[in-house]
N, C-alpha and C positions, 0 to 999 in steps of 0.2 A: 381457619379462618384469621386468629387471630395470630399465627404465628407468621404469616406476610405482613400484617400490620406493624407488625412487630421490626422486620423488615424493613418495609416502607419508612417507619420513622427512623430506622439509624439511616436509612440511605439519605434522610432529608436532614438529616443531624450534620450529617460529614460533607455536607452539599460544597460547602465551601473550598475542603481540602480536596472532594473530585473534579471541580473546576481547574483547581491549581493544578492538579494533575494531567487533568484533558489538554492543555494549554503547554502544558509541560512535554506531552507526550506531542503533541503536534507540531511543536519546535523540533523535538527531536525525528519527527519524521520529514519535516522541510528541509534537515541538515543532510541527511540520508541521500546516500548517490547511489545509486542501478543501473548497472548496465544489461545492454541486448545486443547480439550480435547476430548474424545471419550471412549464409552465403562461406563460411568460414572463415569470417570477419570483416568480407568488402562492407558489410552494413555492421555500425553499432549507434546506437541510440541512448543515451543518459538519460535518467528520469528523477527525478527524487519521490520521497515516501509519500507524500500527497498525490502521487500519480500527472506528477504536472515533466513533460519532456521538456528538459533541457538542453538534449544538442543530439544532433545526429551525424556521421561523419559516411560519406560512399566514396569510398576508393573511385580514384579516376579511370582506373582502367574499365570502369561499371557503364561510364557514360561511354566510353568510346566502344563497344561492343554495341549501340544502337539498340539494345532490347529496353525497351520503357516498360515493359509489361514485367519483367525480369526484376529489374532496378524497383520498381513499386511494389512487388511479392515479397523480397524480401526486406524493404523498409518496413512494410506490415509484420512482417515474422519477428523482427529485430524489437518492433514495438511490443507487442504481444511477447514475447519473452522478458524482456523488461518488466513488464508490468504485472507477469504471474510474478516474476522475482519479488519487485514490490508489493503485490498481497499478502506474497508469506512474511516479509520484513514486518507489514505493518499488523500481522495477525502473532506476529511472533512479540512486537513491540506491545502490542492491547493485552495482551498473558500479563504477560507482565505487571501492565497496569491493572489489570482485572486481582490478579495476585496478591494485592494490598487490599484488596475486601472480600469481608466473609460475607459473599451475597451469590449462592447458588446459582448456575446460568448466565451470569453476566459473562462473561469470560465466553461461554459460547456466542451470545447475542452480538458478542464486540466479534468474534471470529466470522459470522456472518455478515455482520457491516462491510469488512473489512476485505472480501469473498467478491466484493461487487453483489451481491444477492439481499445488500441492502440499502438505504438511502445512501448517496453517492453526493 
């Protein structure tokens, strides 16, 4: 019980440092650019590390095919691929953040947060 209280006291003591490092991490994630593709590169999307969709490029030939459902499926697939890459990059970034603090379980908790299993 007292071990946990000591860890909590340590966390509170370093709250300002943690807040500053979290802001740095968020800025780093915002600058990160990750691409996802589908259909052999016929659809490409770009997201930042905060899971915001920045752009979507669709080859003109896909529109010419007239297959709306295929275009929609490719956009979804490209977005999902980019999102998975973003989550991996965010987990790595959070791992670097957690590595600076001696708190058992913090890295695991942050990884769950970035994998979509936590609050977004």
